[in-house]
VEXMI-965902 format. One record per residue: x, y, z of N, C-alpha, C, O in turn. Coordinates in nm, 2 decimals, decimal comma. Layout:
N
   n_xx   n_yy   n_zz  ca_xx  ca_yy  ca_zz   c_xx   c_yy   c_zz   o_xx   o_yy   o_zz
      X      Y      Z      X      Y      Z      X      Y      Z      X      Y      Z
...
This chain:
171
   n_xx   n_yy   n_zz  ca_xx  ca_yy  ca_zz   c_xx   c_yy   c_zz   o_xx   o_yy   o_zz
  -0,14  -1,46   1,48  -0,04  -1,38   1,41  -0,11  -1,26   1,35  -0,23  -1,27   1,29
  -0,05  -1,15   1,35  -0,10  -1,03   1,29  -0,12  -1,05   1,14  -0,04  -1,12   1,08
  -0,23  -0,99   1,08  -0,26  -1,01   0,94  -0,21  -0,88   0,87  -0,22  -0,77   0,92
  -0,15  -0,90   0,75  -0,10  -0,79   0,67  -0,17  -0,79   0,53  -0,17  -0,90   0,47
  -0,21  -0,68   0,48  -0,26  -0,67   0,35  -0,20  -0,56   0,27  -0,16  -0,46   0,33
  -0,19  -0,58   0,14  -0,15  -0,48   0,05  -0,28  -0,41   0,00  -0,38  -0,47  -0,03
  -0,28  -0,27   0,00  -0,39  -0,20  -0,06  -0,32  -0,11  -0,16  -0,23  -0,03  -0,14
  -0,38  -0,11  -0,29  -0,32  -0,04  -0,40  -0,43  -0,01  -0,50  -0,52  -0,08  -0,52
  -0,41   0,10  -0,57  -0,49   0,14  -0,68  -0,40   0,14  -0,80  -0,28   0,18  -0,80
  -0,45   0,08  -0,91  -0,37   0,09  -1,04  -0,46   0,11  -1,16  -0,58   0,09  -1,15
  -0,39   0,15  -1,26  -0,46   0,18  -1,39  -0,50   0,05  -1,45  -0,46  -0,06  -1,41
  -0,59   0,06  -1,55  -0,63  -0,06  -1,63  -0,50  -0,12  -1,69  -0,50  -0,25  -1,71
  -0,40  -0,05  -1,73  -0,28  -0,11  -1,78  -0,18  -0,14  -1,68  -0,06  -0,17  -1,71
  -0,22  -0,14  -1,55  -0,13  -0,20  -1,44  -0,03  -0,12  -1,38   0,07  -0,17  -1,32
  -0,05   0,01  -1,38   0,05   0,10  -1,32   0,00   0,17  -1,19  -0,12   0,22  -1,19
   0,08   0,18  -1,09   0,04   0,25  -0,97   0,08   0,40  -0,97   0,03   0,48  -0,89
   0,16   0,44  -1,07   0,19   0,58  -1,09   0,25   0,59  -1,23   0,31   0,50  -1,28
   0,24   0,71  -1,29   0,31   0,73  -1,42   0,46   0,74  -1,39   0,50   0,75  -1,28
   0,53   0,74  -1,50   0,68   0,76  -1,48   0,70   0,89  -1,41   0,62   0,98  -1,43
   0,80   0,89  -1,33   0,82   1,01  -1,25   0,86   1,13  -1,34   0,92   1,11  -1,45
   0,82   1,25  -1,30   0,85   1,37  -1,37   0,96   1,44  -1,29   0,93   1,49  -1,18
   1,08   1,45  -1,35   1,19   1,52  -1,28   1,21   1,46  -1,15   1,24   1,53  -1,05
   1,21   1,32  -1,14   1,23   1,25  -1,01   1,12   1,25  -0,91   1,14   1,20  -0,80
   1,01   1,32  -0,94   0,90   1,32  -0,85   0,79   1,23  -0,90   0,74   1,24  -1,01
   0,74   1,15  -0,81   0,62   1,06  -0,84   0,50   1,14  -0,83   0,49   1,24  -0,76
   0,40   1,09  -0,90   0,26   1,16  -0,90   0,18   1,08  -0,80   0,16   0,96  -0,82
   0,13   1,14  -0,70   0,05   1,07  -0,59  -0,08   1,02  -0,65  -0,14   1,07  -0,74
  -0,11   0,90  -0,60  -0,24   0,84  -0,64  -0,36   0,92  -0,61  -0,46   0,91  -0,67
  -0,34   1,01  -0,51  -0,45   1,10  -0,47  -0,49   1,19  -0,58  -0,60   1,25  -0,58
  -0,40   1,21  -0,68  -0,42   1,30  -0,79  -0,51   1,23  -0,89  -0,60   1,30  -0,95
  -0,49   1,11  -0,92  -0,56   1,04  -1,03  -0,66   0,93  -0,99  -0,73   0,88  -1,08
  -0,67   0,90  -0,87  -0,76   0,79  -0,83  -0,90   0,86  -0,79  -0,91   0,97  -0,76
  -1,00   0,77  -0,80  -1,14   0,82  -0,78  -1,17   0,84  -0,63  -1,10   0,79  -0,54
  -1,28   0,92  -0,61  -1,33   0,93  -0,47  -1,37   0,80  -0,41  -1,36   0,78  -0,29
  -1,43   0,71  -0,50  -1,47   0,58  -0,45  -1,35   0,50  -0,40  -1,36   0,43  -0,29
  -1,23   0,51  -0,46  -1,11   0,44  -0,41  -1,07   0,50  -0,28  -1,04   0,43  -0,19
  -1,07   0,64  -0,27  -1,02   0,70  -0,15  -1,11   0,66  -0,03  -1,06   0,64   0,08
  -1,24   0,65  -0,06  -1,34   0,61   0,05  -1,30   0,47   0,10  -1,30   0,44   0,22
  -1,28   0,37   0,00  -1,25   0,24   0,04  -1,11   0,23   0,11  -1,10   0,15   0,21
  -1,02   0,31   0,07  -0,89   0,31   0,13  -0,90   0,36   0,28  -0,84   0,29   0,37
  -0,97   0,46   0,30  -0,99   0,51   0,44  -1,06   0,41   0,52  -1,02   0,38   0,63
  -1,16   0,35   0,47  -1,24   0,24   0,54  -1,15   0,13   0,59  -1,15   0,09   0,70
  -1,07   0,07   0,49  -0,99  -0,05   0,52  -0,87  -0,01   0,61  -0,83  -0,09   0,70
  -0,81   0,10   0,59  -0,69   0,14   0,67  -0,73   0,18   0,81  -0,65   0,16   0,90
  -0,84   0,25   0,82  -0,88   0,29   0,96  -0,92   0,16   1,04  -0,89   0,16   1,16
  -0,98   0,07   0,97  -1,02  -0,06   1,04  -0,89  -0,13   1,09  -0,89  -0,18   1,20
  -0,78  -0,13   1,00  -0,66  -0,19   1,04  -0,59  -0,11   1,16  -0,54  -0,18   1,25
  -0,60   0,02   1,15  -0,54   0,10   1,26  -0,40   0,14   1,24  -0,35   0,22   1,31
  -0,33   0,07   1,14  -0,19   0,10   1,12  -0,16   0,09   0,97  -0,20   0,00   0,91
  -0,08   0,19   0,92  -0,04   0,19   0,78   0,11   0,19   0,77   0,17   0,26   0,85
   0,16   0,12   0,67   0,31   0,11   0,65   0,34   0,16   0,51   0,27   0,11   0,42
   0,43   0,24   0,49   0,47   0,29   0,36   0,61   0,33   0,36   0,68   0,34   0,46
   0,67   0,35   0,24   0,80   0,40   0,22   0,80   0,55   0,22   0,70   0,62   0,21
   0,92   0,61   0,24   0,94   0,75   0,24   0,89   0,82   0,12   0,83   0,93   0,13
   0,91   0,76   0,00   0,87   0,83  -0,12   0,72   0,83  -0,13   0,66   0,93  -0,17
   0,65   0,73  -0,09   0,50   0,73  -0,08   0,45   0,83   0,02   0,36   0,91  -0,01
   0,52   0,83   0,13   0,48   0,93   0,23   0,49   1,07   0,17   0,40   1,16   0,19
   0,60   1,10   0,10   0,63   1,23   0,05   0,53   1,27  -0,06   0,49   1,39  -0,08
   0,47   1,17  -0,13   0,37   1,20  -0,24   0,24   1,24  -0,17   0,16   1,32  -0,22
   0,21   1,18  -0,05   0,09   1,21   0,03   0,11   1,34   0,10   0,03   1,43   0,10
   0,23   1,36   0,16   0,27   1,49   0,21   0,23   1,51   0,36   0,25   1,62   0,41
   0,16   1,41   0,42   0,12   1,43   0,56   0,08   1,30   0,62   0,06   1,20   0,55
   0,09   1,29   0,75   0,04   1,17   0,82  -0,11   1,16   0,81  -0,18   1,26   0,81
  -0,16   1,04   0,79  -0,30   1,02   0,77  -0,36   1,00   0,91  -0,31   0,93   0,99
  -0,47   1,08   0,94  -0,53   1,08   1,07  -0,60   0,94   1,11  -0,64   0,86   1,02
  -0,60   0,92   1,24  -0,67   0,81   1,30  -0,61   0,67   1,26  -0,68   0,57   1,26
  -0,48   0,67   1,23  -0,41   0,55   1,20  -0,26   0,58   1,25  -0,21   0,69   1,24
  -0,20   0,47   1,30  -0,06   0,48   1,32   0,01   0,48   1,18  -0,01   0,39   1,11
   0,09   0,58   1,16   0,16   0,59   1,03   0,31   0,55   1,05   0,38   0,61   1,13
   0,35   0,44   0,99   0,48   0,39   1,00   0,55   0,41   0,86   0,49   0,36   0,76
   0,66   0,47   0,86   0,73   0,50   0,73   0,87   0,44   0,74   0,95   0,47   0,83
   0,90   0,36   0,63   1,04   0,31   0,62   1,12   0,42   0,56   1,09   0,48   0,46
   1,23   0,45   0,63   1,32   0,56   0,59   1,46   0,52   0,63   1,49   0,45   0,73
   1,56   0,57   0,55   1,70   0,54   0,59   1,74   0,61   0,72   1,68   0,71   0,76
   1,84   0,55   0,79   1,89   0,61   0,91   1,93   0,76   0,88   1,98   0,79   0,77
   1,91   0,84   0,97   1,95   0,98   0,96   1,84   1,07   0,90   1,85   1,19   0,89
   1,73   1,01   0,85   1,62   1,08   0,80   1,56   1,17   0,91   1,53   1,11   1,02
   1,53   1,29   0,89   1,47   1,38   1,00   1,34   1,32   1,04   1,26   1,27   0,95
   1,31   1,33   1,17   1,18   1,28   1,22   1,07   1,36   1,16   1,08   1,48   1,14
   0,96   1,30   1,13   0,84   1,37   1,08   0,73   1,36   1,18   0,70   1,26   1,24
   0,67   1,47   1,21   0,56   1,48   1,31   0,45   1,39   1,28   0,40   1,39   1,16
   0,40   1,31   1,37   0,29   1,22   1,35   0,32   1,09   1,28   0,23   1,02   1,24
   0,45   1,07   1,26   0,49   0,95   1,19   0,60   0,87   1,27   0,68   0,93   1,33
   0,59   0,74   1,27   0,69   0,66   1,33   0,78   0,61   1,22   0,74   0,54   1,13
   0,91   0,64   1,23   1,01   0,60   1,13   1,06   0,46   1,17   1,07   0,43   1,29
   1,09   0,38   1,07   1,15   0,25   1,09   1,25   0,21   0,99   1,24   0,25   0,87
   1,33   0,11   1,02   1,42   0,04   0,93   1,42  -0,11   0,96   1,50  -0,18   0,91
   1,32  -0,15   1,04   1,31  -0,29   1,09   1,28  -0,38   0,97   1,22  -0,33   0,87
   1,32  -0,50   0,98   1,27  -0,60   0,88   1,12  -0,61   0,89   1,06  -0,58   0,99
   1,06  -0,65   0,78   0,91  -0,67   0,78   0,86  -0,76   0,90   0,76  -0,72   0,96
   0,93  -0,87   0,92   0,88  -0,96   1,02   0,90  -0,90   1,16   0,81  -0,91   1,25
   1,01  -0,83   1,18   1,03  -0,76   1,31   0,93  -0,65   1,33   0,88  -0,63   1,45
   0,90  -0,58   1,23   0,80  -0,47   1,24   0,66  -0,53   1,28   0,60  -0,48   1,37
   0,62  -0,64   1,21   0,49  -0,70   1,24   0,49  -0,75   1,38   0,39  -0,74   1,45
   0,60  -0,81   1,42   0,60  -0,87   1,56   0,59  -0,75   1,66   0,51  -0,76   1,76
   0,65  -0,64   1,64   0,64  -0,52   1,72   0,50  -0,47   1,73   0,45  -0,44   1,83
   0,44  -0,46   1,61   0,30  -0,40   1,60   0,20  -0,50   1,67   0,11  -0,45   1,74
   0,22  -0,63   1,66   0,14  -0,72   1,72   0,15  -0,71   1,87   0,05  -0,72   1,95
   0,28  -0,70   1,92   0,30  -0,68   2,07   0,24  -0,56   2,12   0,21  -0,55   2,24
   0,21  -0,46   2,04   0,15  -0,34   2,08   0,00  -0,34   2,06  -0,07  -0,24   2,09
  -0,06  -0,46   2,03  -0,20  -0,48   2,03  -0,27  -0,47   1,89  -0,39  -0,48   1,88
  -0,19  -0,45   1,79  -0,25  -0,44   1,65  -0,28  -0,58   1,60  -0,19  -0,67   1,63
  -0,39  -0,60   1,53  -0,41  -0,74   1,47  -0,41  -0,73   1,32  -0,41  -0,84   1,26
  -0,40  -0,61   1,26  -0,40  -0,60   1,12  -0,32  -0,48   1,08  -0,32  -0,38   1,15
  -0,25  -0,49   0,97  -0,17  -0,38   0,92  -0,19  -0,36   0,77  -0,19  -0,46   0,69
  -0,20  -0,24   0,72  -0,22  -0,21   0,58  -0,08  -0,17   0,52  -0,02  -0,07   0,57
  -0,04  -0,24   0,42   0,09  -0,20   0,35   0,04  -0,11   0,23  -0,03  -0,16   0,14
   0,09   0,01   0,23   0,04   0,11   0,14   0,13   0,16   0,03   0,11   0,26  -0,03
   0,25   0,09   0,02   0,33   0,13  -0,09   0,46   0,19  -0,05   0,49   0,22   0,06
   0,54   0,22  -0,15   0,53   0,19  -0,29   0,59   0,05  -0,33   0,58  -0,04  -0,25
   0,63   0,04  -0,45   0,68  -0,08  -0,51   0,78  -0,16  -0,42   0,77  -0,28  -0,40
   0,88  -0,08  -0,37   0,98  -0,15  -0,29   0,92  -0,21  -0,16   0,96  -0,32  -0,12
   0,83  -0,14  -0,09   0,77  -0,18   0,03   0,68  -0,30   0,00   0,68  -0,40   0,07
   0,59  -0,29  -0,10   0,51  -0,40  -0,14   0,59  -0,53  -0,17   0,56  -0,64  -0,12
   0,70  -0,51  -0,24   0,78  -0,63  -0,28   0,85  -0,68  -0,15   0,86  -0,81  -0,14
   0,90  -0,60  -0,06   0,97  -0,64   0,06   0,88  -0,73   0,14   0,92  -0,84   0,19
   0,75  -0,69   0,16   0,66  -0,76   0,25   0,61  -0,89   0,17   0,59  -0,99   0,24
   0,59  -0,88   0,04   0,55  -1,00  -0,03   0,66  -1,10  -0,03   0,63  -1,22  -0,01
   0,78  -1,06  -0,06   0,89  -1,16  -0,06   0,91  -1,23   0,08   0,96  -1,34   0,09
   0,88  -1,15   0,19   0,89  -1,21   0,32   0,78  -1,30   0,36   0,78  -1,37   0,46
   0,68  -1,32   0,27   0,57  -1,41   0,29   0,47  -1,37   0,40   0,41  -1,45   0,46
   0,46  -1,24   0,42   0,38  -1,18   0,53   0,25  -1,13   0,48   0,17  -1,09   0,57
   0,22  -1,13   0,35   0,09  -1,07   0,31  -0,02  -1,18   0,30   0,01  -1,29   0,25
  -0,13  -1,15   0,36  -0,25  -1,24   0,36  -0,35  -1,21   0,24  -0,40  -1,30   0,18
  -0,36  -1,08   0,21  -0,46  -1,04   0,11  -0,40  -0,92   0,03  -0,32  -0,84   0,08
  -0,45  -0,90  -0,09  -0,42  -0,79  -0,17  -0,56  -0,73  -0,21  -0,64  -0,79  -0,26
  -0,57  -0,60  -0,18  -0,69  -0,52  -0,22  -0,64  -0,43  -0,34  -0,55  -0,35  -0,32
  -0,71  -0,45  -0,45  -0,67  -0,37  -0,57  -0,79  -0,29  -0,62  -0,89  -0,35  -0,65
  -0,77  -0,16  -0,64  -0,87  -0,08  -0,71  -0,82  -0,06  -0,85  -0,71  -0,01  -0,87
  -0,90  -0,10  -0,95  -0,87  -0,08  -1,09  -0,94   0,05  -1,13  -1,06   0,05  -1,14
  -0,86   0,15  -1,16  -0,91   0,28  -1,20  -0,91   0,29  -1,36  -0,83   0,24  -1,43
  -1,02   0,36  -1,41  -1,03   0,37  -1,55  -0,94   0,48  -1,61  -0,98   0,59  -1,64
  -0,81   0,44  -1,61  -0,71   0,54  -1,65  -0,60   0,45  -1,72  -0,58   0,34  -1,69
  -0,53   0,51  -1,81  -0,41   0,45  -1,88  -0,29   0,54  -1,87  -0,30   0,66  -1,89
  -0,18   0,49  -1,83  -0,05   0,56  -1,83   0,04   0,52  -1,94   0,13   0,60  -1,98
   0,03   0,40  -1,99   0,12   0,35  -2,10   0,25   0,30  -2,04   0,30   0,20  -2,08
   0,31   0,38  -1,95   0,43   0,34  -1,88   0,43   0,40  -1,74   0,36   0,50  -1,72
   0,50   0,33  -1,65   0,50   0,38  -1,52   0,55   0,28  -1,42   0,62   0,19  -1,45
   0,52   0,30  -1,29   0,56   0,22  -1,18   0,46   0,10  -1,17   0,34   0,12  -1,17
   0,51  -0,02  -1,15   0,43  -0,13  -1,12   0,42  -0,16  -0,97   0,49  -0,10  -0,89
   0,32  -0,25  -0,93   0,30  -0,28  -0,79   0,43  -0,33  -0,73   0,47  -0,29  -0,62
   0,50  -0,43  -0,80   0,62  -0,49  -0,75   0,74  -0,45  -0,84   0,72  -0,43  -0,96
   0,85  -0,44  -0,77   0,97  -0,40  -0,85   1,07  -0,52  -0,88   1,18  -0,50  -0,92
   1,02  -0,64  -0,86   1,10  -0,76  -0,89   1,00  -0,87  -0,94   0,88  -0,86  -0,91
   1,05  -0,96  -1,02   0,96  -1,07  -1,06   0,91  -1,15  -0,94   0,99  -1,18  -0,85
   0,79  -1,19  -0,94   0,73  -1,28  -0,84   0,65  -1,39  -0,90   0,60  -1,37  -1,02
   0,63  -1,50  -0,83   0,54  -1,60  -0,88   0,46  -1,65  -0,76   0,50  -1,75  -0,70
   0,35  -1,59  -0,74   0,26  -1,61  -0,63   0,12  -1,63  -0,67   0,07  -1,55  -0,75
   0,06  -1,74  -0,63  -0,08  -1,78  -0,67  -0,17  -1,70  -0,58  -0,16  -1,69  -0,46
  -0,27  -1,65  -0,64  -0,38  -1,57  -0,57  -0,51  -1,64  -0,60  -0,53  -1,71  -0,70
  -0,61  -1,62  -0,50  -0,74  -1,66  -0,52  -0,84  -1,54  -0,50  -0,83  -1,47  -0,40
  -0,92  -1,52  -0,60  -1,02  -1,41  -0,59  -1,12  -1,44  -0,49  -1,19  -1,54  -0,49
  -1,13  -1,35  -0,39  -1,23  -1,36  -0,28  -1,36  -1,29  -0,32  -1,47  -1,33  -0,30
  -1,34  -1,17  -0,37  -1,45  -1,08  -0,40  -1,42  -0,98  -0,51  -1,30  -0,93  -0,51
  -1,51  -0,94  -0,59  -1,50  -0,83  -0,67  -1,63  -0,74  -0,66  -1,74  -0,80  -0,65
  -1,61  -0,61  -0,66  -1,73  -0,52  -0,65  -1,70  -0,40  -0,73  -1,59  -0,35  -0,75
  -1,81  -0,34  -0,78  -1,80  -0,21  -0,85  -1,81  -0,10  -0,74  -1,91  -0,09  -0,67
  -1,71  -0,02  -0,73  -1,71   0,09  -0,63  -1,79   0,21  -0,69  -1,85   0,29  -0,62
  -1,79   0,21  -0,83  -1,88   0,31  -0,90  -1,90   0,25  -1,04  -1,87   0,13  -1,06
  -1,96   0,32  -1,13  -1,99   0,27  -1,26  -1,87   0,22  -1,34  -1,88   0,14  -1,43
  -1,75   0,28  -1,31  -1,63   0,25  -1,38  -1,51   0,21  -1,30  -1,40   0,21  -1,35
  -1,53   0,19  -1,17  -1,41   0,16  -1,08  -1,44   0,02  -1,02  -1,54   0,00  -0,96
  -1,34  -0,07  -1,04  -1,35  -0,21  -0,99  -1,26  -0,23  -0,87  -1,15  -0,18  -0,87
  -1,32  -0,30  -0,77  -1,24  -0,33  -0,65  -1,23  -0,48  -0,64  -1,33  -0,55  -0,64
  -1,10  -0,53  -0,63  -1,08  -0,67  -0,62  -1,01  -0,71  -0,49  -0,92  -0,64  -0,44
  -1,05  -0,82  -0,43  -0,99  -0,87  -0,31  -0,94  -1,01  -0,34  -1,01  -1,10  -0,38
  -0,81  -1,03  -0,32  -0,74  -1,16  -0,35  -0,68  -1,21  -0,22  -0,63  -1,13  -0,14
  -0,69  -1,34  -0,20  -0,62  -1,41  -0,09  -0,49  -1,46  -0,15  -0,49  -1,51  -0,26
  -0,38  -1,46  -0,07  -0,26  -1,51  -0,11  -0,25  -1,66  -0,09  -0,29  -1,71   0,01
  -0,21  -1,73  -0,20  -0,19  -1,88  -0,18  -0,07  -1,91  -0,10   0,04  -1,86  -0,13
  -0,08  -1,99   0,00   0,04  -2,02   0,08   0,07  -2,16   0,07   0,17  -2,21   0,14
């Protein structure tokens, strides 16, 4: 079965983005470290496919090269060059990607997409970069209460003040 992982950066106080400003989210590319960006590129290129919601895509603003970019979007959303749009259930999407030869997929946000895949029981690992930043308030990784046991696989310093954590999901 295809493996799926969540990859996310969050602040020390646990937020993936500050509260939106006039309805616009602030992209993690603005506040995350170069070390996080390097790790993100490494892991997502290895997977070969990234899945995100339309809001996350819009904060990035472009398809990421050398990866299949799959974006969850409502029906009727205009097609975006270099992006595959979907409304499939998480399990159907993973089955389709596996049939196309992919063995791993990176779930890249936001909260709704992370929650959807986690609730479906399809996540094998979570990669978290803890950035030396505080927002006080903002968006969390998941947008619903969850109760899922994790096991720490590895922790490493990406730089002198950036921590990278790899957790395995308890099944």
